[in-house]
C-alpha beads as a LAMMPS data file, in Angstrom:
LAMMPS data file: protein, C-alpha beads

300 atoms
299 bonds

1 atom types
1 bond types

-500.0 500.0 xlo xhi
-500.0 500.0 ylo yhi
-500.0 500.0 zlo zhi

Masses

1 110.0

Atoms # bond

1 1 1 -133.201 -43.068 442.617
2 1 1 -132.676 -46.851 442.742
3 1 1 -132.578 -48.187 446.352
4 1 1 -129.359 -50.127 446.818
5 1 1 -129.765 -51.208 450.363
6 1 1 -130.941 -54.532 449.023
7 1 1 -127.332 -55.383 448.329
8 1 1 -126.412 -55.507 452.103
9 1 1 -129.781 -57.142 453.214
10 1 1 -129.963 -59.951 450.844
11 1 1 -127.744 -62.737 449.281
12 1 1 -127.993 -63.264 445.578
13 1 1 -126.789 -65.964 443.345
14 1 1 -125.630 -66.204 439.711
15 1 1 -128.152 -67.916 437.345
16 1 1 -127.947 -68.511 433.633
17 1 1 -130.459 -65.617 433.025
18 1 1 -128.648 -63.206 435.365
19 1 1 -128.470 -62.468 439.049
20 1 1 -131.383 -63.309 441.371
21 1 1 -132.065 -63.060 445.255
22 1 1 -131.480 -66.487 446.758
23 1 1 -134.708 -68.486 446.934
24 1 1 -137.059 -65.768 445.917
25 1 1 -136.236 -63.997 442.746
26 1 1 -136.365 -65.125 439.213
27 1 1 -135.099 -62.834 436.327
28 1 1 -136.637 -63.254 432.938
29 1 1 -134.954 -62.456 429.671
30 1 1 -136.163 -58.940 429.686
31 1 1 -134.679 -58.176 433.122
32 1 1 -138.010 -58.171 435.033
33 1 1 -138.126 -59.560 438.558
34 1 1 -140.704 -62.149 439.765
35 1 1 -141.375 -64.136 442.879
36 1 1 -141.769 -67.706 441.390
37 1 1 -144.954 -66.416 439.662
38 1 1 -146.479 -64.996 443.082
39 1 1 -145.977 -61.379 442.132
40 1 1 -143.090 -58.956 442.475
41 1 1 -140.346 -59.979 444.628
42 1 1 -137.870 -57.971 446.731
43 1 1 -135.255 -57.963 443.959
44 1 1 -137.126 -55.444 441.704
45 1 1 -134.787 -52.556 442.337
46 1 1 -131.657 -54.752 441.895
47 1 1 -132.745 -56.382 438.717
48 1 1 -133.884 -53.128 437.239
49 1 1 -130.360 -51.847 437.990
50 1 1 -128.798 -54.843 436.439
51 1 1 -131.044 -54.474 433.345
52 1 1 -130.135 -50.841 433.061
53 1 1 -126.428 -51.741 433.201
54 1 1 -126.789 -54.337 430.555
55 1 1 -128.538 -51.692 428.324
56 1 1 -125.804 -49.325 428.951
57 1 1 -123.155 -51.865 428.144
58 1 1 -124.925 -52.909 425.127
59 1 1 -125.278 -49.240 423.873
60 1 1 -121.622 -48.536 424.745
61 1 1 -120.569 -51.579 422.661
62 1 1 -122.835 -50.593 419.802
63 1 1 -121.357 -47.103 419.862
64 1 1 -117.806 -48.334 420.034
65 1 1 -118.395 -50.565 416.944
66 1 1 -119.971 -47.587 415.115
67 1 1 -116.940 -45.291 415.891
68 1 1 -114.622 -48.130 414.917
69 1 1 -116.190 -48.569 411.622
70 1 1 -116.376 -44.818 410.991
71 1 1 -112.622 -44.564 411.756
72 1 1 -111.787 -47.432 409.676
73 1 1 -113.668 -46.009 406.579
74 1 1 -112.133 -42.522 407.129
75 1 1 -108.504 -43.958 407.338
76 1 1 -109.181 -46.199 404.388
77 1 1 -110.187 -43.159 402.306
78 1 1 -107.094 -41.204 403.466
79 1 1 -104.810 -43.935 402.588
80 1 1 -106.255 -44.331 399.241
81 1 1 -105.825 -40.690 398.612
82 1 1 -102.155 -40.493 399.663
83 1 1 -100.913 -43.638 398.250
84 1 1 -102.847 -44.560 395.041
85 1 1 -99.990 -46.747 393.798
86 1 1 -100.336 -49.256 396.682
87 1 1 -103.136 -51.142 394.852
88 1 1 -105.635 -50.795 397.880
89 1 1 -108.368 -50.153 395.224
90 1 1 -106.727 -51.761 392.259
91 1 1 -105.651 -48.247 391.269
92 1 1 -102.116 -48.460 389.883
93 1 1 -100.314 -46.128 387.479
94 1 1 -103.091 -44.945 385.074
95 1 1 -101.030 -45.779 381.928
96 1 1 -103.982 -46.524 379.766
97 1 1 -105.492 -43.159 380.687
98 1 1 -102.343 -41.360 380.048
99 1 1 -102.015 -43.075 376.576
100 1 1 -105.511 -41.925 375.706
101 1 1 -104.769 -38.474 376.963
102 1 1 -101.620 -38.073 374.819
103 1 1 -103.651 -39.379 371.880
104 1 1 -105.700 -36.229 372.280
105 1 1 -102.723 -34.000 372.801
106 1 1 -103.597 -31.459 370.261
107 1 1 -106.990 -30.836 372.147
108 1 1 -105.397 -29.731 375.457
109 1 1 -101.717 -28.854 374.829
110 1 1 -102.279 -25.410 373.478
111 1 1 -105.422 -24.105 375.105
112 1 1 -106.014 -20.151 375.053
113 1 1 -105.334 -19.808 378.788
114 1 1 -105.004 -16.234 379.843
115 1 1 -101.370 -15.483 380.462
116 1 1 -99.993 -14.505 383.840
117 1 1 -99.995 -10.791 384.884
118 1 1 -96.924 -8.713 384.088
119 1 1 -94.365 -8.159 386.943
120 1 1 -95.944 -4.935 388.199
121 1 1 -99.234 -6.569 388.621
122 1 1 -97.636 -9.583 390.524
123 1 1 -96.182 -7.165 392.891
124 1 1 -99.576 -5.653 393.519
125 1 1 -101.054 -9.178 394.171
126 1 1 -98.177 -9.715 396.678
127 1 1 -99.682 -6.883 398.896
128 1 1 -102.733 -8.980 399.238
129 1 1 -100.534 -12.088 400.092
130 1 1 -98.749 -10.082 402.804
131 1 1 -102.047 -9.227 404.559
132 1 1 -102.998 -12.840 404.260
133 1 1 -99.718 -13.956 405.726
134 1 1 -100.271 -11.744 408.840
135 1 1 -103.757 -12.948 409.314
136 1 1 -102.887 -16.684 408.883
137 1 1 -100.412 -16.412 411.779
138 1 1 -103.186 -15.036 414.195
139 1 1 -105.007 -17.470 416.499
140 1 1 -108.178 -17.115 414.401
141 1 1 -106.200 -18.630 411.433
142 1 1 -105.716 -22.075 413.070
143 1 1 -108.436 -23.667 411.076
144 1 1 -107.061 -22.525 407.855
145 1 1 -103.560 -23.486 408.739
146 1 1 -104.748 -27.025 409.455
147 1 1 -106.628 -27.161 406.158
148 1 1 -103.423 -25.968 404.135
149 1 1 -101.266 -28.720 405.710
150 1 1 -103.909 -31.407 404.941
151 1 1 -104.448 -30.142 401.446
152 1 1 -100.715 -30.009 400.692
153 1 1 -100.971 -33.759 400.469
154 1 1 -103.978 -33.765 398.120
155 1 1 -105.870 -35.815 400.730
156 1 1 -109.316 -36.751 399.377
157 1 1 -111.470 -35.673 402.293
158 1 1 -112.015 -32.201 400.883
159 1 1 -113.625 -33.848 397.802
160 1 1 -115.531 -36.617 399.560
161 1 1 -116.987 -34.571 402.398
162 1 1 -119.123 -32.367 400.116
163 1 1 -120.553 -35.423 398.723
164 1 1 -121.401 -36.971 402.034
165 1 1 -119.168 -40.116 401.576
166 1 1 -116.127 -39.168 403.569
167 1 1 -116.901 -41.903 406.112
168 1 1 -118.662 -44.481 403.855
169 1 1 -117.659 -47.466 401.890
170 1 1 -119.092 -48.549 398.597
171 1 1 -117.729 -45.658 396.471
172 1 1 -114.475 -47.179 395.332
173 1 1 -115.072 -46.272 391.608
174 1 1 -115.808 -42.626 392.552
175 1 1 -112.622 -42.494 394.692
176 1 1 -110.716 -44.221 391.919
177 1 1 -111.995 -41.628 389.390
178 1 1 -110.838 -38.750 391.509
179 1 1 -107.447 -40.265 391.997
180 1 1 -107.052 -40.423 388.230
181 1 1 -108.153 -37.041 387.634
182 1 1 -105.532 -35.823 390.102
183 1 1 -102.875 -37.760 388.318
184 1 1 -103.652 -36.645 384.775
185 1 1 -104.216 -32.954 385.657
186 1 1 -101.034 -32.900 387.594
187 1 1 -99.210 -33.705 384.384
188 1 1 -101.169 -31.241 382.305
189 1 1 -100.733 -28.497 384.824
190 1 1 -96.941 -28.890 384.826
191 1 1 -96.818 -28.470 381.058
192 1 1 -98.472 -25.061 381.444
193 1 1 -96.276 -24.145 384.380
194 1 1 -93.220 -24.842 382.257
195 1 1 -94.596 -22.776 379.301
196 1 1 -95.328 -19.647 381.408
197 1 1 -92.438 -20.049 384.028
198 1 1 -93.840 -17.509 386.434
199 1 1 -91.914 -16.895 389.605
200 1 1 -93.340 -17.766 392.961
201 1 1 -94.617 -14.926 395.140
202 1 1 -91.740 -14.767 397.549
203 1 1 -89.430 -14.422 394.683
204 1 1 -91.088 -11.184 393.737
205 1 1 -91.852 -10.025 397.301
206 1 1 -88.969 -10.923 399.646
207 1 1 -91.067 -9.932 402.747
208 1 1 -93.253 -13.044 402.053
209 1 1 -92.477 -15.951 404.291
210 1 1 -94.571 -18.811 402.743
211 1 1 -96.292 -21.142 405.277
212 1 1 -95.214 -24.071 402.964
213 1 1 -92.024 -24.541 401.210
214 1 1 -92.221 -23.627 397.560
215 1 1 -92.766 -26.525 395.269
216 1 1 -90.083 -27.205 392.779
217 1 1 -91.822 -25.719 389.687
218 1 1 -93.226 -22.410 388.521
219 1 1 -96.280 -20.732 390.079
220 1 1 -98.716 -20.194 387.165
221 1 1 -101.225 -21.786 386.940
222 1 1 -102.003 -23.172 390.436
223 1 1 -102.197 -26.975 390.118
224 1 1 -104.202 -27.341 393.377
225 1 1 -106.774 -25.016 391.871
226 1 1 -106.648 -26.865 388.509
227 1 1 -106.955 -30.296 389.934
228 1 1 -109.630 -29.329 392.514
229 1 1 -111.910 -27.639 389.993
230 1 1 -111.283 -30.404 387.536
231 1 1 -112.724 -33.045 390.035
232 1 1 -115.668 -30.635 390.477
233 1 1 -116.222 -30.331 386.764
234 1 1 -116.038 -34.039 386.177
235 1 1 -118.398 -34.927 388.983
236 1 1 -120.920 -32.405 387.860
237 1 1 -120.764 -33.734 384.356
238 1 1 -121.241 -37.300 385.611
239 1 1 -124.034 -36.494 388.011
240 1 1 -125.256 -32.921 387.462
241 1 1 -128.543 -33.359 389.683
242 1 1 -126.518 -34.237 392.725
243 1 1 -126.881 -31.467 395.325
244 1 1 -123.291 -31.967 396.391
245 1 1 -122.005 -30.651 393.025
246 1 1 -122.188 -27.005 394.259
247 1 1 -120.538 -27.807 397.494
248 1 1 -117.645 -29.583 395.589
249 1 1 -117.026 -26.256 393.519
250 1 1 -117.039 -24.412 396.849
251 1 1 -114.586 -26.762 398.353
252 1 1 -112.287 -26.479 395.270
253 1 1 -112.434 -22.739 395.661
254 1 1 -111.440 -22.886 399.177
255 1 1 -108.536 -25.182 398.476
256 1 1 -107.258 -22.774 395.763
257 1 1 -107.587 -19.834 398.116
258 1 1 -105.739 -21.656 400.835
259 1 1 -102.621 -21.761 398.530
260 1 1 -102.709 -18.086 398.357
261 1 1 -102.956 -17.772 402.087
262 1 1 -99.959 -20.227 402.432
263 1 1 -98.038 -17.770 400.147
264 1 1 -97.215 -20.100 397.432
265 1 1 -99.607 -18.723 394.743
266 1 1 -101.069 -15.449 393.485
267 1 1 -104.764 -14.876 393.003
268 1 1 -104.122 -14.909 389.315
269 1 1 -102.694 -18.603 389.627
270 1 1 -106.057 -19.727 391.228
271 1 1 -108.160 -18.066 388.461
272 1 1 -105.966 -19.650 385.743
273 1 1 -106.460 -23.099 387.532
274 1 1 -110.223 -22.704 387.383
275 1 1 -110.000 -21.540 383.630
276 1 1 -107.756 -24.499 382.699
277 1 1 -110.013 -26.969 384.458
278 1 1 -113.091 -25.587 382.486
279 1 1 -111.333 -25.948 379.260
280 1 1 -109.854 -29.463 379.954
281 1 1 -112.951 -30.897 381.361
282 1 1 -114.387 -32.074 377.908
283 1 1 -111.147 -33.801 377.168
284 1 1 -111.080 -35.523 380.519
285 1 1 -114.645 -36.778 380.077
286 1 1 -113.552 -38.421 376.934
287 1 1 -110.487 -39.950 378.498
288 1 1 -112.319 -41.085 381.607
289 1 1 -115.547 -42.277 380.069
290 1 1 -115.383 -45.931 381.485
291 1 1 -114.445 -44.720 384.986
292 1 1 -117.220 -42.174 384.908
293 1 1 -119.804 -44.834 383.965
294 1 1 -118.483 -47.128 386.773
295 1 1 -118.651 -44.279 389.315
296 1 1 -122.045 -43.222 388.109
297 1 1 -123.470 -46.813 389.088
298 1 1 -122.468 -46.222 392.601
299 1 1 -124.854 -43.369 392.899
300 1 1 -128.003 -44.712 391.064

Bonds

1 1 1 2
2 1 2 3
3 1 3 4
4 1 4 5
5 1 5 6
6 1 6 7
7 1 7 8
8 1 8 9
9 1 9 10
10 1 10 11
11 1 11 12
12 1 12 13
13 1 13 14
14 1 14 15
15 1 15 16
16 1 16 17
17 1 17 18
18 1 18 19
19 1 19 20
20 1 20 21
21 1 21 22
22 1 22 23
23 1 23 24
24 1 24 25
25 1 25 26
26 1 26 27
27 1 27 28
28 1 28 29
29 1 29 30
30 1 30 31
31 1 31 32
32 1 32 33
33 1 33 34
34 1 34 35
35 1 35 36
36 1 36 37
37 1 37 38
38 1 38 39
39 1 39 40
40 1 40 41
41 1 41 42
42 1 42 43
43 1 43 44
44 1 44 45
45 1 45 46
46 1 46 47
47 1 47 48
48 1 48 49
49 1 49 50
50 1 50 51
51 1 51 52
52 1 52 53
53 1 53 54
54 1 54 55
55 1 55 56
56 1 56 57
57 1 57 58
58 1 58 59
59 1 59 60
60 1 60 61
61 1 61 62
62 1 62 63
63 1 63 64
64 1 64 65
65 1 65 66
66 1 66 67
67 1 67 68
68 1 68 69
69 1 69 70
70 1 70 71
71 1 71 72
72 1 72 73
73 1 73 74
74 1 74 75
75 1 75 76
76 1 76 77
77 1 77 78
78 1 78 79
79 1 79 80
80 1 80 81
81 1 81 82
82 1 82 83
83 1 83 84
84 1 84 85
85 1 85 86
86 1 86 87
87 1 87 88
88 1 88 89
89 1 89 90
90 1 90 91
91 1 91 92
92 1 92 93
93 1 93 94
94 1 94 95
95 1 95 96
96 1 96 97
97 1 97 98
98 1 98 99
99 1 99 100
100 1 100 101
101 1 101 102
102 1 102 103
103 1 103 104
104 1 104 105
105 1 105 106
106 1 106 107
107 1 107 108
108 1 108 109
109 1 109 110
110 1 110 111
111 1 111 112
112 1 112 113
113 1 113 114
114 1 114 115
115 1 115 116
116 1 116 117
117 1 117 118
118 1 118 119
119 1 119 120
120 1 120 121
121 1 121 122
122 1 122 123
123 1 123 124
124 1 124 125
125 1 125 126
126 1 126 127
127 1 127 128
128 1 128 129
129 1 129 130
130 1 130 131
131 1 131 132
132 1 132 133
133 1 133 134
134 1 134 135
135 1 135 136
136 1 136 137
137 1 137 138
138 1 138 139
139 1 139 140
140 1 140 141
141 1 141 142
142 1 142 143
143 1 143 144
144 1 144 145
145 1 145 146
146 1 146 147
147 1 147 148
148 1 148 149
149 1 149 150
150 1 150 151
151 1 151 152
152 1 152 153
153 1 153 154
154 1 154 155
155 1 155 156
156 1 156 157
157 1 157 158
158 1 158 159
159 1 159 160
160 1 160 161
161 1 161 162
162 1 162 163
163 1 163 164
164 1 164 165
165 1 165 166
166 1 166 167
167 1 167 168
168 1 168 169
169 1 169 170
170 1 170 171
171 1 171 172
172 1 172 173
173 1 173 174
174 1 174 175
175 1 175 176
176 1 176 177
177 1 177 178
178 1 178 179
179 1 179 180
180 1 180 181
181 1 181 182
182 1 182 183
183 1 183 184
184 1 184 185
185 1 185 186
186 1 186 187
187 1 187 188
188 1 188 189
189 1 189 190
190 1 190 191
191 1 191 192
192 1 192 193
193 1 193 194
194 1 194 195
195 1 195 196
196 1 196 197
197 1 197 198
198 1 198 199
199 1 199 200
200 1 200 201
201 1 201 202
202 1 202 203
203 1 203 204
204 1 204 205
205 1 205 206
206 1 206 207
207 1 207 208
208 1 208 209
209 1 209 210
210 1 210 211
211 1 211 212
212 1 212 213
213 1 213 214
214 1 214 215
215 1 215 216
216 1 216 217
217 1 217 218
218 1 218 219
219 1 219 220
220 1 220 221
221 1 221 222
222 1 222 223
223 1 223 224
224 1 224 225
225 1 225 226
226 1 226 227
227 1 227 228
228 1 228 229
229 1 229 230
230 1 230 231
231 1 231 232
232 1 232 233
233 1 233 234
234 1 234 235
235 1 235 236
236 1 236 237
237 1 237 238
238 1 238 239
239 1 239 240
240 1 240 241
241 1 241 242
242 1 242 243
243 1 243 244
244 1 244 245
245 1 245 246
246 1 246 247
247 1 247 248
248 1 248 249
249 1 249 250
250 1 250 251
251 1 251 252
252 1 252 253
253 1 253 254
254 1 254 255
255 1 255 256
256 1 256 257
257 1 257 258
258 1 258 259
259 1 259 260
260 1 260 261
261 1 261 262
262 1 262 263
263 1 263 264
264 1 264 265
265 1 265 266
266 1 266 267
267 1 267 268
268 1 268 269
269 1 269 270
270 1 270 271
271 1 271 272
272 1 272 273
273 1 273 274
274 1 274 275
275 1 275 276
276 1 276 277
277 1 277 278
278 1 278 279
279 1 279 280
280 1 280 281
281 1 281 282
282 1 282 283
283 1 283 284
284 1 284 285
285 1 285 286
286 1 286 287
287 1 287 288
288 1 288 289
289 1 289 290
290 1 290 291
291 1 291 292
292 1 292 293
293 1 293 294
294 1 294 295
295 1 295 296
296 1 296 297
297 1 297 298
298 1 298 299
299 1 299 300
């Protein structure tokens, strides 16, 4: 315990180096008390207290700055994910990549994707979705509910966190690569949705009450699954030795599964998204060669 009776028994004055007892104590830069060079003075307890307070304030400021920088990086990454057309990273409409993609149209427009299940099978899958619907609304479903809402915006944290860069700067090319993958795969996925024109689960099973509103297009395949696994495939092709690649695939699987829990996709939709991502990956690798090289330089 620090003896504070000295505050009522002595007068102290403010000096350039800190506080000192009048006429006796000098405080050096390290916060140590002395008696004009004649040994310890009566201000030892007080100056020790002051030094501790200075250290606490210094640590508090350091932690505040660290938290501020962490939040700034987190918010920057979220903003980049939600609004890629703002130019925050110099990422505008990827028209060059789209042009290259359509130059390779024959390589991705008619892939042998397994077709959606017949109506009887879709009704059976809806039974699984009804069970998930019930569990999602229980208290233990809170975490998954929060994930579903975040992922409905295709926010990038679920792709950056497995790689350990969610709160870091210096990975603009990697983030730009992921955003471009999301843009291109969204367009590819919509073409396959229009081809198969599968109904949404609650159109097959009226008892389903989706946690999210149905998107204004067909169900099969799941674009969230397709886009998420496409990011995982592209990163693993770019940096196969990175230990986060496996985690990225696990995160993609969780994102796809959460769309089933939300009641907007069948399990077959999620499988088709993975299948399509695997087949489209070589095409995306050709389209995004320059972006992948730029992103690769950030990791080596």
